[in-house]
C-alpha positions in Angstrom: 8.5 2.9 -12.6 8.6 4.1 -16.2 5.3 5.4 -17.7 3.6 2.4 -19.3 3.7 2.2 -23.0 0.0 1.9 -24.0 0.0 0.9 -27.7 -3.7 0.4 -28.2 -6.9 2.2 -27.1 -8.9 0.7 -24.3 -12.1 1.8 -26.0 -11.8 1.0 -29.7 -8.6 -1.0 -30.0 -7.0 1.4 -32.4 -3.3 2.3 -32.1 -2.4 5.1 -29.6 0.4 7.6 -29.7 2.3 9.3 -26.9 1.7 13.1 -27.2 0.6 16.1 -25.2 -3.2 16.4 -25.6 -4.8 19.9 -25.9 -5.1 21.6 -22.5 -2.7 19.1 -20.9 0.9 19.6 -19.6 2.4 16.2 -20.1 2.4 13.3 -22.6 -0.4 10.8 -22.5 -1.4 7.9 -24.7 -4.0 9.2 -27.1 -6.0 7.1 -29.5 -5.3 7.9 -33.2 -8.9 7.0 -34.2 -11.3 8.1 -31.4 -9.1 10.5 -29.5 -9.5 8.8 -26.1 -6.8 10.0 -23.6 -5.6 7.1 -21.4 -4.7 8.5 -18.0 -2.4 6.3 -16.0 -2.7 7.1 -12.3 -1.1 5.7 -9.2 -2.4 2.5 -7.6 -3.6 2.6 -4.0 -2.2 0.1 -1.6 -4.1 -0.1 1.7 -3.3 -1.8 5.0 -3.3 -1.8 8.7 -1.0 -1.7 11.8 -3.0 -4.3 13.8 -2.1 -4.5 17.5 -2.9 -6.7 20.4 -2.2 -6.5 24.1 -2.0 -3.9 26.8 -1.7 -0.5 25.0 -0.9 -2.2 21.7 2.4 -3.8 22.7 2.3 -6.5 20.0 1.9 -5.9 16.3 0.6 -8.4 13.7 3.1 -9.3 11.0 2.6 -11.5 8.0 5.4 -13.6 6.4 4.9 -13.2 2.6 4.2 -16.3 0.6 4.3 -14.5 -2.7 6.6 -12.2 -4.7 7.7 -9.5 -4.5 9.7 -10.1 -1.3 8.6 -13.6 -0.6 9.9 -14.8 2.8 10.0 -11.3 4.3 7.7 -9.8 7.0 5.1 -7.2 6.3 2.0 -5.6 7.6 -1.3 -6.9 6.1 -1.9 -4.8 3.0 -2.8 -5.0 -0.6 -4.4 -3.2 -3.6 -7.6 -1.3 -3.1 -10.4 -2.8 -5.1 -12.8 -0.8 -7.3 -15.8 0.2 -5.2 -14.1 0.1 -1.8 -13.3 2.9 0.6 -9.7 3.0 1.8 -10.9 1.8 5.3 -12.9 -1.1 3.8 -10.0 -2.2 1.7 -7.6 -2.1 4.6 -9.9 -4.2 6.8 -10.5 -6.7 3.9 -6.7 -7.1 3.3 -6.2 -7.7 7.0 -8.8 -10.5 7.0 -7.5 -12.0 3.8 -3.8 -12.0 4.7 -4.0 -12.8 8.4 -7.6 -13.9 9.2 -7.6 -11.1 11.8 -10.7 -9.3 12.9 -10.0 -5.7 13.7 -11.5 -2.3 14.5 -9.8 0.6 12.8 -8.4 3.4 15.1 -7.8 5.9 12.4 -5.6 6.9 9.5 -1.9 6.6 10.3 0.4 6.9 7.4 0.1 8.1 3.7 3.2 7.3 1.7 3.9 8.3 -1.9 5.9 5.6 -3.6 6.5 7.5 -6.9 9.0 5.0 -8.5 6.3 2.2 -8.2 3.4 4.4 -9.2 1.7 3.7 -5.9 0.3 5.5 -2.8 0.4 3.4 0.4 -2.2 4.1 3.2 -2.1 2.5 6.6 -4.6 2.6 9.4 -4.0 1.9 13.1 -6.2 -1.0 14.1 -7.0 -3.0 17.3 -7.4 -6.7 17.0 -10.7 -7.9 18.4 -9.2 -11.3 19.4 -5.8 -12.9 18.9 -7.0 -15.6 16.6 -5.2 -15.7 13.2 -5.9 -17.7 10.1 -3.5 -16.7 7.3 -4.7 -16.7 3.7 -2.8 -18.0 0.6 -0.6 -14.9 0.3 0.8 -15.4 3.9 3.1 -18.3 5.0 2.7 -17.3 8.7 1.0 -14.6 10.7 2.4 -13.7 14.1 1.9 -11.3 17.0 5.3 -9.7 17.6 6.3 -7.7 20.7 7.3 -4.2 19.5 10.9 -4.7 20.9 11.2 -7.8 18.7 10.2 -6.4 15.3 12.5 -8.0 12.7 13.7 -4.7 11.2 16.2 -6.3 8.9 13.6 -8.8 7.5 10.8 -6.4 6.6 9.6 -6.6 3.0 9.1 -3.0 2.1 10.4 0.5 3.1 6.8 1.7 3.6 6.2 -1.0 6.2 9.5 -0.1 8.0 8.7 3.6 7.9 5.1 3.0 9.2 6.3 0.7 12.0 9.0 3.2 13.1 6.3 5.9 13.4 4.1 3.5 15.3 6.8 2.7 17.9 7.7 6.4 18.2 4.1 7.6 18.6 3.3 4.9 21.1 6.4 5.8 23.2 5.3 9.5 23.0 1.7 8.5 24.0 0.2 10.4 21.1 -0.6 9.0 17.6 -0.6 11.4 14.7 -1.1 11.1 11.0 2.2 10.9 9.0 2.9 11.5 5.4 6.1 11.1 3.4 7.6 10.2 0.0 9.5 7.0 -0.1 12.2 6.4 -2.7 13.4 8.6 -5.6 11.7 11.6 -7.3 9.6 11.1 -10.4 11.3 11.7 -13.8 10.3 14.6 -15.8 7.9 13.8 -18.6 9.4 13.4 -22.1 8.7 16.1 -24.6 
């Protein structure tokens, strides 16, 4: 994702220029009038790997009702809201997208998605009951046996990567915390 072109200051509305502010090492949008430096930072996406059944042998997947990747399966996840913890946001997204009540089992994956300007964080979660009530962003929510995960119909690489780690860790009998970078490397800043 290219660095956003911020033409006007968020504080005073005056035009901004792209330049390297004093004490910085990369270009930023800097207001010509008040000097406000507009820092553009990655967006956090939070979600869960909700499971049900003996030893977590079914995973909750949601069929996306919205773009991007409408009509593909995903784990319940979405953008972290201001004022939420990562864990609170992940639980909220699971309720909103699938109507599932969960208990978090711990941090599971942290994935840099540099080309999209995002960081995806997934928690392992146990469903407290199998009842589902999908929200407006989900066409269908379904408990899927691990050996029936629709690998070719998953919406995002971060979901595929997370589910593969879950299946591997469950087989090994030991869940870890996993981190990776998904996609291409960031471009060098312009100077």
